[in-house]
N, C-alpha and C positions, 0 to 999 in steps of 0.2 A: 305962809305960802312956800317960801324958799325951803324951809324944813321938810314940808310935805313932799316936794319935788325931789329933794335929795334923798329922802326915805324910799320913794318909789324907785329911784335909779339904783339905790343900794340892794333892793331886794330883787330887782330884775335878774341879777347876776346869780342869785341862789339857784341851786340845782336840786332842792328838796322835792321829792315826789310824794303825793298825796293819793290815797285810795278814797274815792268818794262814792257813796251809794245814794242814788236819787229816789230809790223806793219805786212804788208803782206809778207809772206816768202814762200819759196818752194824749191823743188829739187828732185833729183832722187837718190834712195838708192837700195842696193842690199844686200842680205845675203845667204850664202850657195852656191850651185853649180849653174852653167849656166843652163838657161832654154831651153827646147826643142822648136822646130819650132812652130810658130803660123800659122799653115796651114789654107788655105781656099779653098773651103767653108767648113762648118760644115758637117760631115757625118751624116747619119740617126741616127746612135747610139748616136752621139754627141748631137743631138737635143733632144732625149729622155733623156740622162744624165742631160743636161742643165735644162730641165723642172723639173726633180726630185731634183736637186740640189736647184733650185729657191724654190721650196716647202719646202725643208729642212730648208733653210735660213729663210723663212717666220715663220715656226714653232719655230725656234730658237729664233727670235727676239720677237715673241708673248709671249714666255715663259722666257724671259731674267730676269725678276724680281723674278721668282720662280724657275729657273732650270727645266730641263726636262731629264729623264733618267739618265745617268751617267754624263750628262753636268751640272756643277754647276751654281749657280746664276751668271749671267753676268753684271747684272746692279742693284745695284753697283757691280763692280768687285773688290774683296779684296783678297790681298795676304799678309801674315806675312811678308814674305821676298821674294826678287828677287835675282837671281844669281848676284854677283858683276859684276859691268860694268867697263871695262877697259878704262882708259883715256890715249891716246897716241898721243900727239901733239908734234911739234918740240920743243916747249918751256915749255910745262906742261905735265907731266905724272902722273900717279897714278891709283886709284881705288875709284869707288863710289858704296856705298851699300845703297840700298833702303828697308826700312821696313814700315809696316803698310801701304801698298800701297792701294790706293782707287780711283777707276776710275768710273765716271757716264757719261750717255749719250749714252751708246751703244744701248739701245733700240730704240733710235730716228735715228739711221743709215739708210739711204735709199739705197736700192740697185738698181742703176741706170741701170747697164748692167752686164750680166753674161754669160759666154761661157765656156763649158767644152769640151776638146778634149780627148776623151777617148783613142784614138789610141796611144797617147804619154804622158797621164796623166798630161795634162796641163790645168790649170784653169785661165781665165781672168776675172777680175772684175773691175767695176766702182762704188764706193761708196761714199756717202756724208753724212756730219752730220752738223746740225746748230751749235751745241755747244757740246764740249767734256770738262770735267773737271777732274783733277787728284790732289791727294796729297799724300805726303809721308814723313816720317822722314828719313834723309839722314846722312851719315858719309862720308866725302870726304876726303881721304888720298892722298894727292898730293905732288908732288916735283916740286917746281918753280925753275929751275936751280939746284943748289946744296942744296936748303933749303927745307927741309919737313915740311909741314903744315897740321894740321888735323882741318876740320871744321865739326861741327855737328849742326843740326837744323831741321827745318820744311819747306817745300816748297809746294806751291799751283801753279797749272798751269791751264789755261783757254785757250782753243782753239775755235776760232770763225769762222764759214765758212770753214769747212774742206772738201776737195775733194781729193780722192785717186784713181788713175788708177794704177791697179797693176795686177802681174801674179805670179803663183807659179806652182810648179809641185810636184807630190808625188812619193814616192818609197814604195815598200812593204819590210818590215822588221819583224823579228821574235821578239815577246815580250811575256814572260811568257808562252811559248809553242804555242802561236797563231800568225798568220801572220796579221800585222796591216799596216795601211798607215801611213807614215810620210812625213811631208814637206820637201823636199830636197833643194829647192832653192825658194827666193822670190825676186822680182824686183818691186819697186813702184815709181811712181811719185806723190809727195805730194804738195798740195797747202793749205795754211791757210790764211784766210783774215786778221786775227789778233791773236798773241800769247801773253798772259799776264802771267807774272811770279811774284809771291811773294817769295822772297828769302833774305837770310842774306845779307846785303849790302857788307860786307867785302869779302864775297866769290864771289858775283857778280863782285866786283871791280877787284879782282885778276884774274878772268877768262877772263873778257872783257879787261883786260890789255895786254893779249897776243893773244886773239882770237876775231875775228869780229863776229857780230851777225848772219851773214850768216853761218859762220863756226860752231858757237854754235848749230844753227838749224840743220845743217848737221850732226854733231856728235850726237846730240839728236835723230835724225831720225835713224841713223845707229843702236844706241842702242835700240830705241824702236822697230825697225824691228826684230832685233835678239832676243829681249825679247818676241815678239809676236810669232816668230817661235818656241821658246822653250815651251812657254805655250800651243800653239796650239797642239804641239806634245804630250805634257802630256795628253790632253784631247783625241787626236786621238788614242792614244795606248790602250785606254779602249774599243775600238770598233773593233773586228776582221774584217777582209775584208769580210768574209762571211755574218756576220750580216749587214755590210754596204750595201753590194750588194743586200741583201734580202729586206732591208728597201727601197732602191731606186727602186726596182721592184715593191714593194706595192705603193710607192708614184706615179710611172709613170701610174698606173691605175686608179688614183683618179684625 
């Protein structure tokens, strides 16, 4: 046992970077509350709202590199720091902190289908992207059984052939005296043709020693979904419901 512990501490200080390809992966994830019914067919108000939302999306993507209104630059999307990500597996627990997060490829996301159900505030989308890339500095404070280990380093992520079929619903909440929309629940089925990761070899070996690649993708997708909802709500709270409804009415006339 002592030899094993000493060996673990010995490799923690190594700085070898390994490039790992997970191949084709996919799964379904959810975050937040349960979604309302996906009723059919769309009502007349839904058709109008869907058309307006599609135009809003087109405007968003067209201005992804420069930002528009209160919406910041989205491609590249940069954050100094994201909220800590909890790691809670049967054999490995802890916390992952990401800093200097940089994501590219958002401007190339293709909106394949969109449906807005105004009656119960449900949004359904199908989107795809040929390539998405991400990089970040990380600090992973993990507990491997009784043994605490801290890893720090830089990781690169490449997603090829991404397709997401998802749904979300919104609630109205008060923020700084105004009523705003907030994403309350998200569900998504994700497929990626290939996932390529550049990461510290010792961290990768530690994680894959207790988790399969499919479990890693599942946990990563859960964390990504939660982070997306958080960041989306930060943007949405800057737009009062009245201004959003006014914008959509204007878009519906064009």
